[in-house]
C-alpha positions in Angstrom: 0.1 -0.2 -0.1 1.4 3.3 -0.9 1.0 6.5 1.2 3.2 9.0 -1.0 3.6 10.5 -4.1 3.1 7.4 -6.4 0.6 4.9 -5.8 1.2 1.1 -6.2 1.2 -0.4 -9.5 1.7 3.4 -11.2 4.1 3.3 -13.9 7.0 5.5 -13.4 10.8 6.6 -15.0 13.5 5.9 -12.7 17.2 7.2 -13.3 19.3 4.6 -14.9 23.2 4.8 -15.2 23.3 3.2 -18.5 20.3 4.2 -20.2 19.3 7.9 -18.6 16.2 6.6 -17.3 14.1 3.3 -17.7 10.6 2.2 -16.5 9.5 0.8 -13.6 6.4 -0.3 -11.6 5.6 1.2 -8.3 5.5 -1.5 -5.7 5.0 0.6 -2.5 5.8 4.3 -2.0 5.9 6.4 1.6 6.3 10.1 1.6 7.4 12.2 -0.4 10.9 14.0 -1.8 13.4 14.5 -0.3 12.1 12.0 2.5 10.1 9.6 0.0 11.0 5.5 0.3 10.1 3.7 -2.5 10.4 0.2 -3.5 10.1 -0.7 -7.6 9.9 -3.7 -10.1 11.6 -3.2 -13.4 9.2 -3.2 -16.1 11.0 -5.7 -18.3 10.8 -8.2 -15.0 13.3 -8.8 -12.2 13.8 -8.5 -8.5 12.5 -5.5 -6.6 14.7 -2.8 -5.7 14.8 0.4 -3.6 16.9 3.5 -5.5 18.9 5.8 -3.1 17.5 9.0 -2.0 19.1 11.3 -4.7 17.8 9.3 -7.1 14.5 8.8 -5.8 13.8 12.6 -6.3 14.4 12.3 -10.0 11.8 9.4 -10.5 8.7 10.8 -12.6 5.1 9.7 -13.6 5.2 7.8 -16.9 3.0 9.2 -19.5 1.2 6.2 -21.4 1.8 8.2 -24.6 5.6 8.3 -24.0 5.6 4.5 -23.2 4.0 4.1 -26.8 6.1 6.6 -28.5 3.8 9.3 -29.2 4.7 11.1 -32.7 4.2 14.4 -31.3 5.7 15.2 -27.6 2.9 18.3 -27.5 0.4 15.5 -26.7 2.2 14.1 -23.7 0.4 15.3 -20.4 3.6 14.8 -18.4 6.2 16.4 -20.3 9.4 16.1 -18.9 13.1 15.0 -19.3 12.8 11.1 -18.7 9.4 11.6 -20.7 11.0 13.3 -23.7 14.0 10.7 -23.8 11.8 7.5 -23.1 9.2 8.8 -26.1 12.4 9.3 -28.7 14.3 5.8 -27.7 10.9 3.9 -28.0 10.4 5.3 -31.8 14.0 5.0 -32.7 13.9 1.6 -31.3 11.1 1.0 -34.5 13.5 3.1 -36.9 10.9 5.9 -36.4 13.6 8.6 -36.4 11.3 11.9 -36.5 9.2 13.0 -33.8 7.4 16.6 -33.7 7.2 19.1 -30.9 4.4 21.1 -32.5 6.2 23.0 -35.4 9.7 21.7 -34.5 11.0 18.5 -36.1 13.2 16.2 -34.0 15.8 13.9 -36.2 18.1 11.3 -34.6 20.4 9.7 -36.9 19.7 6.4 -37.6 23.2 5.4 -39.3 21.7 3.4 -41.5 19.1 3.7 -44.5 15.6 4.0 -43.3 14.4 5.8 -46.3 11.6 3.1 -47.5 8.5 5.1 -46.9 10.1 8.4 -47.6 8.4 8.8 -51.2 4.7 8.1 -49.7 5.4 10.5 -46.9 6.3 13.0 -49.7 3.3 12.2 -51.9 0.7 12.2 -48.9 2.2 15.7 -47.4 1.7 17.2 -51.1 -1.9 15.6 -51.4 -2.8 16.4 -47.8 -6.0 18.8 -47.3 -5.7 21.0 -43.6 -7.0 18.8 -41.7 -5.3 15.4 -43.0 -2.2 17.4 -42.8 -2.4 17.6 -39.2 -2.2 14.1 -39.0 0.8 13.3 -41.5 3.7 11.5 -39.4 6.6 13.8 -38.6 9.1 14.2 -41.2 11.7 16.3 -43.0 9.4 16.2 -46.1 6.2 17.5 -43.8 8.2 20.2 -42.4 9.4 21.2 -45.9 5.9 21.1 -47.2 4.5 23.3 -44.5 7.0 25.8 -45.2 6.2 25.6 -49.0 2.6 26.4 -48.4 3.1 28.9 -46.0 5.2 30.8 -48.1 3.0 30.7 -51.2 -0.4 31.5 -49.1 1.3 34.0 -46.9 3.6 35.6 -49.5 6.5 36.0 -46.9 9.7 34.2 -47.2 10.1 31.2 -44.8 13.4 30.1 -43.1 14.2 26.5 -41.6 17.2 26.2 -39.2 18.9 23.0 -38.9 20.8 22.5 -35.7 22.9 19.6 -33.6 26.1 18.2 -32.3 28.5 17.3 -35.1 27.2 14.0 -36.4 24.0 14.3 -36.0 22.7 14.2 -39.4 22.3 17.9 -40.3 23.6 17.6 -44.0 21.3 14.6 -44.5 18.2 16.7 -43.5 19.3 19.5 -45.7 19.7 17.0 -48.3 16.1 15.9 -48.1 14.7 19.2 -47.4 16.4 20.2 -50.7 14.9 16.8 -52.5 11.0 17.7 -51.5 11.2 21.1 -52.5 12.7 20.4 -55.9 10.0 17.4 -56.4 7.2 20.1 -55.1 8.8 22.4 -57.5 8.4 20.4 -60.5 4.7 19.4 -59.4 4.1 23.3 -59.4 5.9 23.9 -62.9 4.5 21.4 -65.0 6.1 19.4 -67.5 8.0 22.1 -69.5 9.0 25.7 -68.9 9.3 26.4 -65.3 9.0 22.7 -64.5 12.4 22.1 -66.9 14.3 24.9 -64.9 13.3 23.6 -61.4 14.9 20.4 -62.7 17.9 21.9 -64.1 18.6 24.0 -60.8 17.9 20.7 -58.9 20.9 18.9 -60.4 23.2 22.0 -59.9 22.2 21.8 -56.2 22.5 18.3 -56.1 25.7 18.6 -57.7 26.7 21.6 -55.1 26.7 18.7 -52.5 29.6 16.6 -53.1 31.7 19.6 -54.2 31.2 21.4 -51.1 31.8 18.2 -49.1 35.0 17.4 -50.5 36.6 21.2 -49.7 34.6 21.9 -46.7 34.3 18.8 -45.0 36.8 16.8 -42.9 37.0 13.9 -40.5 36.7 14.7 -36.5 36.8 12.5 -34.0 33.5 12.1 -34.0 32.4 12.4 -37.4 33.9 11.1 -40.8 32.4 13.4 -42.6 31.8 16.7 -40.5 31.2 20.0 -42.5 33.7 22.5 -41.3 31.5 25.2 -42.3 28.1 26.8 -42.1 25.7 27.5 -45.1 22.8 29.4 -46.0 20.9 27.9 -49.2 17.9 30.3 -50.5 15.8 29.0 -52.8 13.7 31.4 -54.5 9.7 30.7 -55.7 8.1 31.8 -59.0 4.6 32.5 -57.6 3.8 33.0 -61.2 4.7 29.8 -62.3 2.7 28.0 -59.5 5.5 27.8 -56.9 8.3 26.2 -59.1 11.9 27.2 -58.1 13.0 30.3 -60.2 16.7 30.3 -58.5 19.0 29.7 -55.7 21.8 31.0 -53.9 24.4 29.8 -51.2 26.4 31.5 -48.7 29.2 30.0 -46.4 29.8 31.0 -43.0 32.7 30.1 -40.5 34.9 28.3 -42.6 37.6 26.4 -40.2 40.5 28.0 -41.7 42.7 26.7 -38.9 42.3 23.2 -39.8 44.0 23.8 -43.6 47.3 24.1 -41.4 46.9 21.3 -39.0 44.2 19.4 -37.0 44.5 17.1 -33.9 45.1 13.5 -33.2 42.7 11.2 -34.8 41.4 13.9 -37.4 42.2 14.6 -40.8 42.4 17.9 -43.1 39.7 18.8 -45.3 39.0 15.7 -47.7 40.0 17.7 -50.9 43.6 17.0 -50.1 43.6 13.2 -49.6 41.1 12.6 -52.5 43.7 14.5 -54.6 46.5 12.5 -53.4 44.8 9.2 -54.0 44.2 10.2 -57.4 47.8 11.4 -57.9 48.8 7.9 -56.3 47.4 6.0 -59.3 48.3 8.8 -61.8 51.7 9.1 -62.6 50.9 12.2 -65.1 48.7 13.9 -62.1 51.4 13.5 -59.7 54.2 14.9 -62.0 52.2 17.9 -63.2 51.6 18.9 -59.4 55.1 17.6 -58.1 53.3 15.6 -55.6 54.1 12.9 -53.4 51.1 10.7 -52.9 51.6 10.0 -49.3 49.9 12.1 -46.8 52.9 11.6 -44.1 55.0 13.6 -46.8 53.1 16.8 -46.2 53.7 18.9 -43.0 49.7 19.9 -43.0 48.4 16.4 -43.5 50.4 15.3 -40.3 48.4 16.0 -36.9 49.9 18.0 -33.9 52.0 21.3 -33.8 54.1 21.9 -37.0 52.8 18.1 -38.1 55.0 16.2 -35.6 52.3 13.7 -35.6 51.5 10.7 -37.7 49.1 11.1 -40.9 45.9 9.5 -42.0 46.0 7.6 -45.0 44.5 8.5 -48.4 41.9 5.7 -49.2 39.9 4.2 -51.6 36.8 5.9 -50.6 38.8 9.1 -51.3 39.5 8.3 -54.7 35.8 7.5 -55.1 35.0 10.8 -53.6 37.3 12.5 -56.0 35.7 10.8 -58.9 32.4 12.1 -57.7 33.1 15.7 -57.0 35.1 15.3 -60.4 31.9 14.5 -61.9 30.1 17.2 -60.1 32.4 19.7 -60.9 31.8 18.9 -64.8 28.3 18.7 -64.7 28.1 22.2 -63.1 30.0 23.7 -66.4 33.7 23.8 -64.8 36.2 23.4 -67.8 39.0 20.9 -67.7 41.3 24.1 -67.3 39.0 25.1 -64.2 39.7 22.1 -62.6 43.1 21.9 -63.2 43.5 25.1 -61.6 41.7 24.1 -58.4 44.0 21.1 -58.2 46.9 23.3 -58.5 45.9 25.6 -55.7 45.2 22.8 -53.7 48.5 21.3 -54.5 50.1 24.4 -54.1 49.1 24.8 -50.3 50.6 21.8 -49.3 53.6 22.4 -51.1 53.7 25.9 -49.1 53.3 24.2 -45.9 56.0 22.0 -46.6 58.4 25.0 -46.5 60.5 25.2 -43.5 63.3 27.7 -42.4 66.3 28.1 -41.1 68.3 30.9 -39.1 69.9 33.2 -41.4 73.4 34.7 -40.2 73.0 38.4 -40.0 75.9 41.2 -40.0 77.1 43.3 -37.0 74.3 45.7 -37.2 71.7 43.5 -38.4 68.8 41.0 -36.8 68.9 37.6 -37.3 66.3 36.3 -39.5 64.9 33.2 -41.4 65.6 31.9 -44.6 64.1 29.3 -46.6 65.7 26.0 -45.7 67.9 24.3 -48.6 65.7 21.2 -47.7 62.8 23.1 -48.7 63.7 24.5 -52.0 61.6 21.8 -54.3 58.9 22.7 -51.9 59.1 26.3 -52.7 59.9 25.9 -56.3 56.9 23.4 -56.9 54.2 26.4 -54.8 55.6 28.9 -56.9 55.2 27.0 -60.3 51.5 25.8 -59.3 50.6 29.0 -58.1 52.4 31.0 -60.7 54.4 33.4 -58.6 58.1 34.1 -58.5 59.7 32.0 -56.2 62.1 34.5 -54.6 59.1 37.1 -54.1 57.4 34.3 -52.1 60.6 33.3 -50.1 61.2 37.4 -49.8 57.0 37.8 -48.5 57.6 35.0 -46.4 60.8 36.3 -44.4 61.0 40.0 -44.5 58.3 42.0 -43.3 58.0 45.8 -44.8 57.4 48.3 -42.1 56.6 51.8 -42.7 56.2 53.7 -46.3 58.4 55.9 -48.8 60.7 54.1 -48.2 59.5 50.8 -46.5 61.9 49.2 -44.3 62.8 45.8 -44.5 62.7 43.8 -41.3 63.7 40.1 -41.4 61.2 37.9 -39.7 62.1 35.1 -37.1 61.9 31.3 -38.0 58.4 31.1 -35.6 57.2 34.4 -37.4 58.0 33.1 -40.8 56.3 29.8 -40.3 53.3 32.0 -39.1 53.5 34.0 -42.2 53.6 30.5 -44.3 50.4 29.2 -42.6 48.7 32.5 -43.0 49.6 32.4 -46.9 48.3 28.8 -46.9 44.9 29.6 -45.1 44.4 32.6 -47.2 44.6 30.6 -50.5 42.4 27.7 -49.2 39.7 30.5 -48.1 40.1 32.6 -51.3 39.6 29.1 -53.4 36.4 27.9 -51.1 34.7 31.1 -49.7 35.5 33.6 -52.5 35.7 31.6 -55.7 34.0 28.1 -55.2 30.6 29.8 -53.9 30.8 32.6 -56.5 31.4 29.8 -59.4 28.0 27.8 -57.8 25.9 30.8 -57.7 27.0 31.9 -61.3 25.7 28.6 -62.6 22.4 28.7 -60.9 21.9 32.3 -61.6 22.6 31.6 -65.2 20.1 28.7 -65.1 17.3 31.1 -63.9 18.1 33.3 -66.7 18.5 30.8 -69.4 22.3 31.3 -69.5 25.0 28.7 -69.6 27.1 27.1 -67.1 29.8 28.3 -64.4 32.2 31.0 -65.4 35.9 30.3 -66.1 38.5 30.3 -63.6 39.3 33.9 -63.7 35.9 35.3 -63.6 34.7 38.0 -60.8 33.3 36.3 -57.9 30.2 36.6 -55.9 27.8 36.6 -58.6 24.4 37.7 -57.8 22.0 34.9 -57.8 18.9 36.5 -57.6 15.9 35.9 -60.1 13.2 35.1 -57.8 11.0 38.0 -59.3 8.8 39.1 -56.1 11.6 38.0 -53.3 9.4 34.9 -52.1 11.7 32.4 -51.2 12.5 29.2 -48.5 15.8 29.5 -46.5 17.6 26.6 -45.0 20.5 27.4 -42.5 23.0 24.3 -41.9 25.2 25.3 -39.6 28.4 23.4 -36.7 26.2 21.7 -34.0 27.6 22.3 -30.5 31.1 20.9 -30.0 33.1 19.7 -27.0 36.3 17.8 -27.8 39.0 16.7 -25.5 40.9 19.9 -26.4 38.8 22.9 -27.3 40.3 25.9 -29.4 39.0 29.0 -30.9 37.2 27.2 -33.5 35.0 25.6 -30.8 34.5 28.7 -28.9 33.0 30.3 -32.2 31.0 27.4 -33.1 29.2 27.5 -29.6 28.5 31.0 -29.4 26.9 30.6 -32.8 24.9 27.8 -31.3 24.3 29.8 -28.3 22.8 32.5 -30.4 20.6 30.2 -32.4 19.4 28.7 -28.9 18.5 32.0 -27.9 16.6 32.5 -30.9 14.8 29.1 -30.4 13.9 30.6 -26.7 12.5 34.0 -28.1 10.7 32.1 -31.1 9.2 29.1 -29.1 8.6 30.6 -25.5 8.8 34.2 -25.7 6.9 35.0 -28.5 4.2 32.2 -27.5 4.1 33.8 -24.2 3.5 37.5 -25.6 0.5 35.9 -27.9 -0.8 34.3 -24.9 -0.6 37.2 -22.7 -2.2 39.5 -25.4 -5.1 37.1 -26.0 -5.8 37.4 -22.2 -4.8 33.7 -21.1 -3.2 33.8 -17.8 -0.2 31.4 -17.8 2.3 32.7 -15.5 -0.1 32.3 -12.7 2.6 30.7 -10.2 5.5 33.2 -11.5 7.7 32.3 -14.8 10.2 30.1 -12.5 7.6 28.2 -10.9 5.2 27.3 -13.7 7.4 27.7 -17.0 10.9 27.3 -16.8 12.9 27.3 -19.6 16.8 27.6 -20.0 17.6 31.1 -20.6 21.4 31.9 -22.0 21.6 35.4 -21.6 24.5 34.8 -18.7 26.4 32.8 -21.1 26.0 35.6 -23.9 26.8 38.4 -22.1 29.8 36.5 -21.0 30.9 35.9 -24.4 30.0 39.0 -26.2 28.0 41.4 -24.0 30.0 42.9 -22.1 29.0 43.9 -18.5 32.0 42.5 -16.8 34.2 44.9 -14.0 36.2 46.2 -17.0 33.3 46.4 -19.4 34.7 43.6 -22.0 33.6 40.1 -22.9 35.4 36.8 -24.2 35.1 38.3 -27.6 35.6 41.7 -27.5 38.7 41.5 -25.3 39.9 39.3 -27.9 39.6 41.7 -31.1 41.2 44.1 -28.8 44.1 42.0 -27.9 44.6 41.3 -32.0 45.3 45.1 -32.5 47.9 45.4 -29.8 51.5 45.0 -31.1 52.4 42.9 -28.5 49.2 41.0 -28.0 49.3 37.5 -26.5 47.5 34.4 -25.5 48.7 34.8 -22.1 47.8 39.0 -21.7 44.4 38.2 -23.2 43.7 35.3 -20.8 45.0 38.0 -18.1 42.5 40.4 -19.2 40.0 37.8 -19.3 40.3 36.7 -15.8 40.2 40.3 -14.7 37.0 41.5 -16.5 35.1 38.5 -16.3 35.1 37.9 -12.5 32.0 37.4 -11.1 30.1 36.4 -14.6 28.5 33.1 -13.9 28.9 31.4 -17.0 32.6 32.4 -16.9 35.1 30.1 -15.0 38.3 31.1 -14.5 40.8 28.3 -14.1 42.5 27.4 -10.9 45.8 28.6 -10.3 45.4 31.5 -13.0 46.6 32.1 -16.5 49.3 29.9 -16.0 47.2 26.9 -17.0 46.3 28.8 -20.2 42.5 28.0 -20.1 39.1 29.1 -19.1 35.6 27.3 -18.9 32.2 28.7 -20.3 28.9 27.4 -18.9 27.1 26.7 -21.9 23.5 25.7 -22.5 24.6 22.2 -23.7 27.4 22.0 -20.9 30.2 23.4 -19.5 33.3 23.5 -22.2 36.8 24.1 -21.0 38.9 26.5 -23.5 42.8 26.2 -24.3 43.7 29.7 -25.3 47.0 28.7 -27.1 46.7 30.4 -30.4 43.6 32.4 -30.1 45.1 35.6 -31.0 47.0 34.3 -33.8 44.2 32.7 -35.1 41.6 35.5 -34.7 43.9 37.4 -37.0 41.6 37.1 -39.9 42.8 40.1 -42.0 45.7 38.5 -44.8 48.7 40.6 -44.5 49.2 43.6 -47.3 52.3 41.6 -48.2 50.8 38.5 -49.1 47.5 40.1 -50.9 50.0 42.0 -53.0 51.9 38.9 -53.8 49.1 36.5 -54.7 47.3 39.3 -56.5 50.4 39.0 -59.1 49.6 35.3 -59.6 49.3 33.7 -63.0 46.4 31.7 -61.8 43.1 32.9 -62.8 41.3 32.6 -59.6 44.0 33.9 -57.2 44.4 36.9 -59.7 41.0 37.6 -59.4 40.1 37.3 -55.8 43.4 39.0 -54.4 43.3 41.5 -57.0 40.1 42.8 -55.6 41.4 42.6 -51.9 44.6 44.3 -53.3 42.5 47.6 -54.7 40.2 47.7 -51.5 43.3 47.6 -49.2 45.0 50.3 -52.0 41.6 52.3 -51.7 41.9 52.2 -47.9 45.5 53.5 -47.7 45.0 55.9 -50.3 41.6 57.5 -48.3 43.9 57.5 -45.1 46.2 59.4 -47.0 48.9 56.9 -47.2 49.9 54.6 -50.3 50.9 51.0 -51.4 53.9 49.8 -50.5 56.0 48.0 -52.8 58.8 45.4 -52.9 61.8 46.2 -55.1 62.5 42.7 -55.8 63.6 39.8 -53.4 66.9 41.5 -52.5 65.5 44.8 -51.5 
């Protein structure tokens, strides 16, 4: 007999060390937490047990719908953490990977193909009337159909946000959204005209995926195909064509540039490096043209650890197959043989730049010691110069000498450490230019041309950032596919920025789901907060975390990110100084955790909505220097490779204009010798 919180025979969910929670039936219960004594029997059978007091306080009533696996969590009468988890687990065991939460869709990566019934769902979603639509099973197609109908009905743009941890399946969900939208558009546009145009844009969008995965994805310790950039996909709809796709545009965010020049143990650099080496291993002509050693271990940037001191992952048959898929997609997108060769040349050039090492150069009595390209690296220097179509002496000079002042500029030798930093800055600038400024512009140019009846992609020397408009009335559906929350054994600036972006998205989620709904209910005269918000409707508020990261408010008026931006501008800015300032300015901020023992530990922690993360500040200041040095811009603007000459020529023109506006002028080098 029970005389407490739970009745005898009642079904409950109890904490479990292995499965988080598990169902059990109450045998007897006396009292209420924290003085509750309860005896339970496992639902699956077994001996009776009595949980310890700490676990007993967490026991919650099991909702019958959660036990069955409700398709919509909103239907649960008892909505709590254990109920949600058990509901999701029950559905997942049946290969039902989607669960709705009203207009929100939860998707759990099945790590296998569960698409057998997808076509049927797509057809039902398209044909369903308003009443039948509410009874559709949760699916990406249903969510996409809802956005599509809302766009056409309300004549307002719609946005879909896909968020989750690394490896959760965000990119695959993005592909499903596109697949639905394209098939829906074909039906709207008919067999010819708009329908045919939608088919062409569909093909272009689908061909973009293997290209972006090759150049923008990499293997991490948690995901063998992790997107190391975020993207916004905007698909415009033509209302005069019945809602058919009229154009599309891609925008990139937060490319993980530091992965170009290094990665941690158990990870890899961007896929394209290994794909190129896998191709070179079986194609002697390609290997000779690019002067490539096909072994990843031969290249500093593909070896793990600082300065490539660790081992390297091998290029595999999978890399070769993906290389062929990427190459086929590039050709389908209109890239010529010459254009593809230029892409290969830049990628190989980045690897050769990374293989350049430096020795200390002896100096005269009144000169500082500086760095010089090591004799053992001359072949790497020559290969990089040849592939990038830049004079090798000019490369060596730019990597080892800094120009200070103007008219005349003073040549200041760089130390070996500074030369290595300049080398890595060059490599990151090359890769970012290829990915952010060139590839995205070319892909947008292709889809822009299709929407206007034009041809394929422009050539390797064409201008970047082509306008991909063409929707006519500005009606579009956009999808943001961005990094998920990350927490590794060692977390650097990349993880801080990724997690900051997720904090902002989490805040947007809170505003949309809770605050806007609460406002609407209040305006409708519905009393919701009778017991006070904290007592009645508590939800995770990450304002304190955002304040510590970017909102200022600390004793020194700074934040983690504002102090970093400030440190970058100082002549002697350093990671150690930056951490000292953070500890001083953010002392007392609840979301900022200073290291025990002070800045000597070189780390701090942030209390994120998804958990506490400790960040190692080594490299923060250097990585945050996003501006490419003017010397490197001027060097690359003179490249004989059209891709580089176009992108860096535009950068140089902007820098020269800014300098002229400030009353200065561009500095020039008078050859490698001075």
